[in-house]
N, C-alpha and C positions, 0 to 999 in steps of 0.2 A: 781335878776333872773327873776322876773315877768316882769320888764321893758324890759329885753332882749327878753323874749318870745313875748311880744306884738309888739316890733319892728320887729321881724322876721315875725310875722303874717302879719303886714302891708306890708312888702316887698314882701311876697308871694302873697298877694292879688293884688298887683300892677302888678304882672306877670300873675297870673292865672285868675284874675277877669275881664279880658277884656270883655266888652260887658255887664257887670252887671249894673243894674240900681241903685244899692245901695251897700254899703259895711257895713256888720254887724260884728263888732269885739266884741266878748264876753270877758269880763274880765276873767283873769285866776283865776279859782276857783275850789274847790273840786279836786285839783290835788296836790298830795304830791310829789313834785319833789325831795325830799330827800330819796325816797324809793330806796334802793340799794341792797336789799337782794335777789332779783330774777328778773325774767322777768316780764314785764307789757304788758298785752294784752288789748287794748282799743277796745271796741265793742259798737255798736249803742245803746244798752240798756241792762240792767241786768234784769233777770227774776224776776217777783214778787213771783213766786213759783217754786219749783223744783219737785212738784207733776206732774204726767203724765198729760199733758195739750196740747190740740190741738191749743191753742192760742199762744204758744211760737213761736217766730221767729227762723230762722236758727241760728242766732248769739246767741240768748238766749239758744238754745239747746246745744251750745258748752259747757256751764258750766255743764249741765246735762250729756253730753256724756263723760265727764272726771271724774266725781265723781261716776257714776253708770255704770255698765256693763250689757250686755244682754246675751241671749243664743248665738247669733251670731252677727257679725258686717259685714261691707262691706269694701273692699279695695278701692283704688283710682279709679278703673274702675267700681265700683258698684257691684262687685262679692262677694257673701257671703263667709266669712271666720270664723273660730272658735273664740269664746270669752270665756264666762264661760263654754259653752259646748265645750269639746275638739274635738268633732266630732259628726256626725249624720249619720243615715242610712234611706233611703227612700225605701219603699216597691216597688216591681215591678209595681204594679198598681197605685202607686203614692198616695195611700190613707192612708198611715201611716208613720209618722216621729218619729224616735227614737233618742233622744239626750242623749249623755253620758256626764254627768257633771264632770268637772275636780275636783278630790278629793283634790287638793291643794288650791282650792278657799276658801277664808274666807271673812266674813264681817269685817268691820273695828274694830268691838268689839272682834274679835278673833273667833267667831263662824263659823262653817263650812257652806258653801253654799250648800244646798241640792235641790233635785228635788221638795221636798215638799214646799220649799220656792217659787219656781216658780208657783206651783199650787195655793198657797195662794195669790200670786201677781195677777195672772190672775183672781182668784175669786173676788178680791176686785176691780180690774181695770174694769172688764166686768160687774160688778154688776149693776142691773137696777137703783140702788140708786146713782150711780156715774154719775152726770150730766156733768162732765168735759170731759167725753169720749163719742163721738157720732159716731165714725167710724164703718163701717160695713165690714172692710177689713179682719176680722177674722171669718166672717160668714161661711167660707168654713170648719171650724172646727165643727164637729158634736156637736150639742146642744147649740152652742154659741148664735145663733139668738133667740132661745126660752128662754134661760137664760136671755138675755138682755131684753126681753119683759116680764119677770116675770112669764113665763109659767111653768118653771121647776126649780128644785134646782140645785146648781152647781155640786152636786154629780153625776148628770146625764150628765154633759158635758164631752166630750171625751178628757179630759186632765188629765192624770193619772201618778202616780209615783210608779211603781212596786217595786223599791228599792230606797235607798237614793240618788243614782247617775244616775238614769235613768228616763227621762221624755218622755212620749209617747203622741203624738197628733194623733187622728184618724179623718179622713176627711169625709165630705159629698161628696166632689167631688175633683178632681185633681186641685191643685192650684199652678201654676208655680211661682207665686209671693210671696208665703208664707215666704220663707227665707228672701227675700229682705224686706218684711214688718216687720218681727220680728227684723230686724237690725235697725229699726228706733229708735230714742232716746226715744220715748214714751213707748217702751217695755223694757227699761233697768230696771233691777231688783232693787226694793227698797221696804221698808216697808211702806205701805200707811197709817198705823196707827200712824206713827211718825209725828212730827210737820213740815212737808215739806212746808206748806204755810207760815211758820214763820221762815224760815231757817236762815235769817240774824241775828236773835237774838238767836235762839235755835240750832245753827249748831252743838254744842257739844252733843246734844241729838239725833242726826241722825246717823244711821248706813249706811255706804257707801260700795258699792260693786265694785267700780271702782279703778283705779290705784292712784287716788288722794282723799284726804279728805279736807274739809274746816276746817281750824284751826284758822281763825281770820277774822272778818269783821271790818275794821277800821272806825274811825269817818269820814274819807274822802271818804268812800264808796268803798274802795278796798275789794274785796273778795279774800282772800289769800288761796292758795292751797299748800299742800305739799304731798309728796309721802305717800301712804297708806302702813304702815309697814307689813300688812298682805296680800298684793297683790303680786303676783309672777312676775309682770312685772318689767323688768330692765329699769329704767328711766334715761335718760340723762338730762331731765329738771325736777328738783326736787322741785323747788319752783317758783310759778308764781302767779301773782295777776291779777284778772279780774277787769277792771274798766269801768264805763260808759263814753262815749264820752262827752266832752264839745262841742263846735262848731267845725265844720270840720277844720276851719283855726287854731284854738288853737291846735287841735290834730295833725295837719300836722306840725306845728312848733315844738311841743313837740317831734314828731318822728324824725325830722331833727336835734334836739338837743340830740337825743338818750336817751330821757326820757321816750319814749314809744318804745317797742321792736317789737310789732306785731300790725299792723293796717290794717283793711279790708276796701276796697273801699274808697280810699282817694278822695279828690275833683277832678273833671274833669279838665284836662289841655287842653286848647284850642290851645296854641301855639305849635311850634315844641318842640321836646324833650329838656328840659332845666335842666336836672340833679337834679330835686328835690327829686326823689325817688332813694334810693340807690340800692334796690334789689326788683324786682317785680316778682310775680308768678301769673299765671292766671288759673282759673278753670271755666268751664262752669257751670252756675247756673240754667239752664233750664228755663230762663226767655226770652221771645220773645218780642222785642220792636215792637210796632204796630202803624200804622197810620190809623185813621178812617176818611173816606171821606164821607161827607154828600151830595150826589148828585145822581140824576137818569141819569146822562150823562156818558156813558161808556168812552167817549173821555177824560173827565176831570180826571177820575180815572187813565186811562192809562198814560195820559200826566204827571200828578203829580208823578206817580210811576217812570216814566223814569227820571224825574228831580231829585227825591230823590235818585235814584240809583247812579247818577253822584255825587251828593253832599256828600253822605255817603262814597263813595269810596275815596273821597279826604279829608274826615273829620278827624280831629285830635282826635275826640272822640274815633274813632276806632283805630287810630294809637297808641294813648297813653293809652287808657283804654281797648283796646284789645277785641273788640267785633267781632263777626263773621257775615259778611253781608249775608242776605238772603232776596232778594227783590221778593215778589210774591203777586199778588192779590189773596185773598182767596175767591173763588167763592161759596163754599158751606161748610156746617158745618162738613162734613166728612174730609175735608182737614186739619182741625185743629188737627186731630188725627195723621196724617202721616207727618205733616210738620216738626216735630222734627227730625224724622228719615231721611227725605229728606235733611234737612239742614246739618246734620252731614256728609252725604255722599258727598255732593256737594262741588265744588271748585268755588266760585263765584267772583274770581278776574277778572276784566275787563281791557282790553287794552285801550290805549289812543284813538285809532281809534273807538273802541266800545263806549267809553265815548262820543266822538264827535257825533256819530250817534244817541245815546240815547238823547243827549242834543238837537240836531236839531229836532228830531222827537217829543220830548216833547214840545219844543217851538212852532212848527208848529201846533200841536194838540191844545195846550192851546189858541193860537191866535184865533182859530175858536170857542172856547167855551165861552170865556169871552167878555163881552161888555165893552165899553170904560169907563163907569161910575161905574162898579161893584167894590165892595170892599170885598176882601176875609177875612173872620174872622177865625183866627187860635187860638185855645185854647190849653193851655199847663198847666201841673201841676206845682206846686211851687218847681221846682227842676232845677238844672243847665243843666241837660241833655236835658230835653224837651225844655228849653229856647234856648239852642244852636242849636238844630235841627230847631226850628221855625225861629230863626233869620237868619240862613243860607238860608232857603227857602224864607223868606221875602226879603232878599237882592237880591236873584236871580230873583224873580218875578219883583222887582222894576227896577233892572238894565237891565235885558235882555228883559223884556216884557212890562215894564211900567205899570204893574198891581199893583194897590194899595192893601195893606193888613194891617191888624192890628193884633197884638199879645196880647192876654189877658190871664191872669193867673186865673185858676179856683182853688178853695179850696175844691170842692166837690170830692167824689170818681168819677173815670172815668165812672162808670156805671150810675151815676146820670147825668153826662154830656151828655152821649149818649142818655139817655131818653129825655133830654130837646131838643135835636137837634138844639140848638142855636149856630151853628158853621158850617163852611165849612170843616175845617180840625181840628182834635184833635189828640193828641199823648197819648198813653197809653201802658200798658204792660200786657202780659198774662203769668202767671207762671204755668208750666205744673205739678208742684208738690204740690203747696200750696192749700189745700182744701178750706181754708177760706181766700184766698188772697183778699186784698182790691184793687187789680189791676183789669184789665179787666177779668171778669170771663167767663168761657165757657158757663155757663147758659145764660149769657146775649147775647153771640154770637148766641146761638141757638134761644133765644127768639126773637132777632131782625130778624133773618132769617125766623123764623116761621111767624112773623108778616108780613114780606115782601111777603112770599108765600101766606098768606091769602089775602093780598091786591091785588096780581096778579090775584087770583081767582075771587075776587070781581070786579076787573076792567073789566073782561070779560063780566060780567053781566051789569055793570053800569059804565059809565065814569064820573069822578068827577075832578074838578079843584082844590079841596082842599086837595087832597091826599099828604101826606108828601113824600119827596124824599127818595130814598133807601139809606141805609148805606152800605158801602163796607169797608172791612178790607184789609190793605196792610201790610204784614210783612216787617220789615226793617232789623233787625239783631238780632242774639242771643247774649244776654249779658253774660259777664263773671264777676265772682268775682275776684277782683284784691287784692292780699295780698302783703303788704310791710313788710320786716323784717330787723331788725337792725343787725349790725355785730356780736352781741351776739348770733344770731340764725343762725344755719347752714341750717336747712331743716324743712319745714312745711308739715305735712301729712294731706291732706284734703280728707276725705273719699267720697264715692259715694253719700252720702246724703248732701254733702257740709259742713260738720262739721269738725272743727279743732280737731284732735286727738293727744294729746300731748305725749302719751306714745310711739308713733312711730316717733315723731319729735325730733329734737336735736338742 
């Protein structure tokens, strides 16, 4: 079986690996291909802890989201819906939320879920001693900020339980995002005094509030879930194993052999549709692909933007990996706030005549900017998507304009690359949701713009030849999460947080 898997990996790489400078085939390991008792979900990494942690990735939160439940959750559109709370009422002034806990809810040990359980959960989560939680998004609740800062006791925080099945939150101010925040995986109910950090060994000592419980962790690293007998959800998927990915190529081969049933974000396909993926679903993941241009010449920025718009519209990255194009030069830091909404509203398909006009305008502009002996330095992350974008740009510059360019891979965070300014063009990402994203952070965008504004003010007083060029951001496209499912899976429910919710899947 392993030889068959490796052979298929090599065949796939011959098709999808065009343009790669090397082929890395990882031996088949840590994969129990004899697992036939339920579905297998292969994800990028398994969490080190199931304790509330802001360091978990969206994929790691998928495990948390299926073994624990919260007051509320969100549907596929991101709208709050009931979970352990069967409903809620908001006062006319928006300053009081009353949640009614469903009396049918039980922990996996058979005990009833009560409003007092939520009180104790928030007491422990928001404790000033809890260094794993740093968010201020619940500061709109009266007393939370002072409690976090150690100024008051939790008894003074306006989170109360007048009876076993009623939880009341009183607010400092109206907070339209409260319900959406409470629907995040970090606020799903669990007992923080249990061994959540050692769940892979002590899973039997943990009380679960979700539709699934962990009942086994195999030597091969499979985390096996089964339905929680005390949960009222009617499940169509009753047994599923979470496993950590091997290499992308190994995982893709396993999926095509139907040894993996759910696979998220498979390798990029550069050629036309070739039938490797049996069933694809796409969901926006609120990540914006960006290009950073290191130049003080507006003509270069606009010229490169025009060319990238043409290249991206023809790119198989978007055709096969289903991104949503949005080409725009970001002129000021306020635009980063509205760009997500603008991108959702717009239809940015361009006609062939528009492509030709953009192409010619871009070529004419860049001819004026570049000297004969200039070499453009393009920096990319060590991922196939960045490499594909850079190589398309490099080929165009060489063929259409005879402009020399080199593509270099950086291993640093994009923020460090920007700070170095040792490039003409770099590719990165900005995630609208991830507070601690290792991608291009909003703070860096603001920082670079502030520095640019300071330099402009200084240049009015003094002219200097050593001033660094300005940095400009150009949005390229909104990325999507791409989900593949085997014939054993009919439907995947991906909520507004980007998490796979198995109780609504089938």
